[in-house]
C-alpha positions in Angstrom: -72.2 -20.3 -10.6 -70.7 -17.2 -10.2 -70.1 -14.0 -13.2 -66.6 -12.3 -13.5 -67.7 -9.4 -11.3 -68.7 -11.0 -8.8 -64.8 -12.2 -8.3 -62.8 -9.8 -5.5 -60.0 -7.4 -6.7 -57.5 -11.1 -7.0 -59.2 -13.5 -9.1 -60.1 -11.4 -11.4 -56.5 -10.6 -12.2 -56.6 -14.3 -12.2 -59.5 -14.9 -14.1 -58.4 -11.9 -17.4 -54.8 -14.4 -17.2 -56.4 -16.5 -17.8 -58.9 -15.3 -20.8 -55.8 -14.4 -22.3 -53.8 -17.1 -22.3 -56.2 -19.4 -23.9 -56.4 -15.7 -26.9 -53.0 -16.7 -27.0 -53.1 -20.6 -27.7 -55.8 -19.9 -30.0 -53.4 -17.4 -31.9 -50.8 -20.0 -31.3 -53.1 -22.6 -33.6 -54.7 -20.5 -35.8 -50.6 -19.6 -36.9 -49.9 -23.3 -36.6 -52.6 -24.2 -38.3 -51.8 -21.6 -41.5 -47.7 -23.2 -42.1 -49.1 -26.1 -42.3 -52.0 -25.4 -44.4 -48.9 -23.9 -46.6 -47.0 -26.4 -46.1 -50.0 -28.6 -47.6 -49.5 -26.7 -50.5 -45.8 -27.0 -51.1 -45.6 -30.3 -51.1 -48.3 -31.0 -53.1 -47.4 -29.0 -55.5 -43.9 -30.6 -55.7 -45.6 -33.1 -57.5 -46.8 -31.3 -60.5 -43.1 -29.1 -63.0 -43.9 -26.2 -65.3 -41.4 -26.4 -68.8 -40.7 -23.7 -71.0 -43.2 -23.9 -72.8 -46.1 -24.0 -69.5 -47.7 -26.9 -70.1 -47.8 -28.6 -66.6 -47.5 -32.5 -65.8 -47.0 -34.2 -63.0 -43.7 -35.9 -61.4 -44.7 -38.0 -59.5 -48.6 -38.6 -57.5 -49.7 -36.2 -54.9 -50.2 -37.4 -51.3 -53.2 -36.1 -49.6 -53.1 -35.4 -46.2 -55.1 -37.1 -43.8 -57.3 -35.8 -42.6 -58.8 -36.7 -38.6 -60.9 -35.3 -37.1 -61.4 -34.0 -34.2 -62.4 -35.6 -31.5 -64.3 -34.5 -27.4 -63.6 -36.4 -24.7 -66.9 -37.3 -23.6 -66.5 -36.5 -19.1 -65.5 -39.7 -17.2 -67.4 -40.7 -14.7 -64.8 -42.3 -12.9 -63.9 -46.1 -13.6 -66.0 -48.8 -13.9 -65.9 -51.7 -12.0 -64.9 -54.3 -13.8 -66.1 -57.9 -11.9 -63.6 -60.8 -12.0 -67.4 -62.7 -13.8 -67.1 -60.1 -16.4 -62.9 -60.9 -17.7 -64.3 -64.3 -17.6 -67.6 -63.7 -19.3 -65.4 -62.2 -22.2 -61.7 -64.3 -22.1 -63.3 -67.7 -21.4 -65.6 -67.7 -25.1 -61.9 -66.4 -27.3 -60.4 -68.7 -25.1 -62.0 -71.6 -26.3 -62.1 -70.1 -30.3 -58.5 -70.7 -30.6 -58.8 -73.8 -28.9 -60.3 -75.4 -31.1 -58.9 -73.2 -34.0 -55.0 -74.7 -32.8 -56.8 -78.4 -32.1 -58.1 -78.6 -35.9 -54.3 -77.1 -37.3 -53.0 -79.3 -36.0 -54.9 -82.8 -36.6 -55.1 -81.3 -40.2 -51.2 -81.4 -40.1 -51.3 -84.2 -38.7 -53.1 -86.0 -41.1 -51.6 -84.4 -44.5 -48.5 -85.3 -43.4 -48.2 -88.2 -43.0 -47.8 -89.2 -46.2 -47.4 -86.7 -48.4 -44.3 -84.7 -46.9 -41.3 -86.1 -49.8 -39.0 -84.9 -47.2 -40.2 -87.4 -43.5 -38.5 -90.8 -44.2 -40.6 -93.2 -41.8 -36.4 -94.7 -41.0 -35.3 -92.6 -37.8 -31.8 -90.9 -37.2 -30.6 -93.7 -34.6 -28.6 -91.4 -32.5 -32.1 -88.7 -32.7 -34.0 -92.2 -31.5 -30.8 -94.0 -29.3 -31.5 -92.9 -25.4 -29.3 -90.1 -23.8 -26.5 -92.9 -22.1 -25.6 -94.0 -25.1 -25.0 -91.4 -27.1 -21.1 -90.7 -27.6 -20.0 -88.0 -25.2 -16.2 -87.2 -26.9 -17.7 -86.3 -30.5 -18.5 -82.8 -30.0 -21.4 -81.6 -32.1 -20.1 -79.2 -35.7 -16.3 -79.8 -34.0 -17.1 -77.3 -30.7 -17.2 -78.6 -26.6 -21.1 -78.6 -25.1 -20.1 -75.9 -22.8 -18.4 -73.3 -24.9 -19.1 -69.8 -26.3 -17.7 -68.2 -28.6 -14.9 -66.3 -26.4 -13.9 -68.9 -24.5 -10.6 -70.6 -25.3 -10.7 -74.9 -25.6 -9.1 -76.9 -23.0 -5.6 -77.7 -23.5 -6.5 -81.4 -22.9 -9.8 -81.9 -25.4 -7.8 -80.2 -28.4 -6.5 -82.3 -31.6 -2.9 -82.0 -31.6 -2.4 -84.1 -34.7 
């Protein structure tokens, strides 16, 4: 690795410009940190009030700022190859666990809903169990015709003129 003294004039100018931008970035980060610290202190102090007699009382519970550790990213060695077997070894146990869980829940629901559900009835609804050919076609459900949208007008042949 070369030292800054070994660089050519134009490369040294670039290096000095790089140093100036690094210093400017550090200065701006420091200013932002100071402003954030002041804002945090103001937010904390706004949770308290002082009356005329000098008694300090808490108005609301102060919210402490969350301190996030600065994480420096590790140097990447490049993409890690993932094989089909790796994916299968990861996904298969999860899929079998989910399948077993769902089977267990369905079986449990069938066993508990047999006779304990007060809203279920053993009598089937005649329209729900009838084949589609025997359902009345002329009677629209809830007073609307099949395939009818709210922005459409009703065809004159289907309107009731009573």
